[in-house]
N, C-alpha and C positions, 0 to 999 in steps of 0.2 A: 423966361416965363414970368409973367407978372403975378402979383400976390393973389388976385382972384382966381386965376387958372391953377395956381399952386394949391390954394385952399380947396378947389373943386377936385383936383387930383387926389389930395389927401383924403377927402371925404369919400370919394368913390372907392378908393382902395381900402379904407377902413371897413366899409360895408362888405367888400369882398372878403376881407380877412375874417369878419364875423361869420359870414356864410360858410366859409371853409371850415371854421371851428364847429359850426352846427352840422356839417356834413357827416361827421363821425366822432364818437367819443374818444377815439384813439388819436385824433389830431391834438397835439400838444401846443403848437404854435403855428401861426400863419403870419408871414411878414412880406413886405414888398420894399425893394430898394432899387435905386436908379443905377445907371451904368458905371457910376463911380463908387458904389457901395453905400451911398447915403440913404438912410431909412426914410421911406415915404410914409409907411404905416406898419403897424404890427400889433398883434393881439395874442396874448398867452392865455391858455385855458385857466379859469379861476381854480385855485388850489394846486396848480402844477408848479413845482419848484424849478426855476430856470437852471439850465445846465451851464450856460456861459455867464461870465461876468460882463458888465457893459463894455469893457475894453476888448475882451475876447470877441464879443459880437461885432464890434467895429472891424476887427481884423478879419474875421470870418467873412463878413459881407464884402469887404474890399477884395479879398482873395477870390471869392466866387464871382464878383462883378468883373474882375480882370479876366478870369477864365472865360466868362460868357462873351466878353468883347473879342477874345482870341478865337472862340468858336465861330463867331460871325464871319471871320476870314475864310473859313472852310465851307460856309453855307452855300456858296455858289456851286461848289462841287457836290457836296453831300445833301444839300437841302437844309432848310431851317431846323434849328434845334426844337424838338417838341417837348421832351422831358429828359431830365437827368436824375438818376436815382443814386444816392450815396448811402451805403449801408455801413454803420458802425456797430460796435458791440452793444452800445447803450441805446442807440436811436437810429431811425431811418429818416433820411432827408430827401424830399422831392423838390426839384427845381423846375420851374416852368418859366419860359422866356418869351416875352411878347413886347414888341415896340421899345426895345432897349430897357425894359423893366424886368427884373427878376422877382418871381414869386417863390418864397422860401417856406416850405411846409415841413414841420417835423412831426413824426408819427411814432407812437410807442413801439418799441422793438417787438413786443408780444404779437402785434398785428402783422401778419404777412402782407406785404404789399400786394394789392390785387387791382385788376383792371377796372372793376366797378368803382372803387374809391378814386383811382386816378382819373377816370372819365368824369366823375362828379365834380372833382376839383377843376378839371380843365373847362368844364361847362361854366362854372362860376367865374373863372378868369376871363373867358372869351366873351361873356355877356357884356354889352356896352354899359 
């Protein structure tokens, strides 16, 4: 990927991250990374204290990217991954996968995951 197309990809995904944050006050973070866990773009809600250190973020994204690549192998049988939800004591994580890119969205634990929010985020991601 040349530098112009990379810059375009970063800009497009930054805008998507901003729109995801605007979709609900309960969204803490919206980020995008490639198939190797390299961050393309990410935006944390102003005033929100990050849970992960920079090193922990790199490890988390690498682990998730590896899992997503492994999930691709079963997609011929099961169909493409649409969404993965990970629930922790402190936070909910939604993973969306499209074109070898993972969208990583964290949501306050107080908010019960609901179809309306998931569909809002999915629409933002799938728009060109």
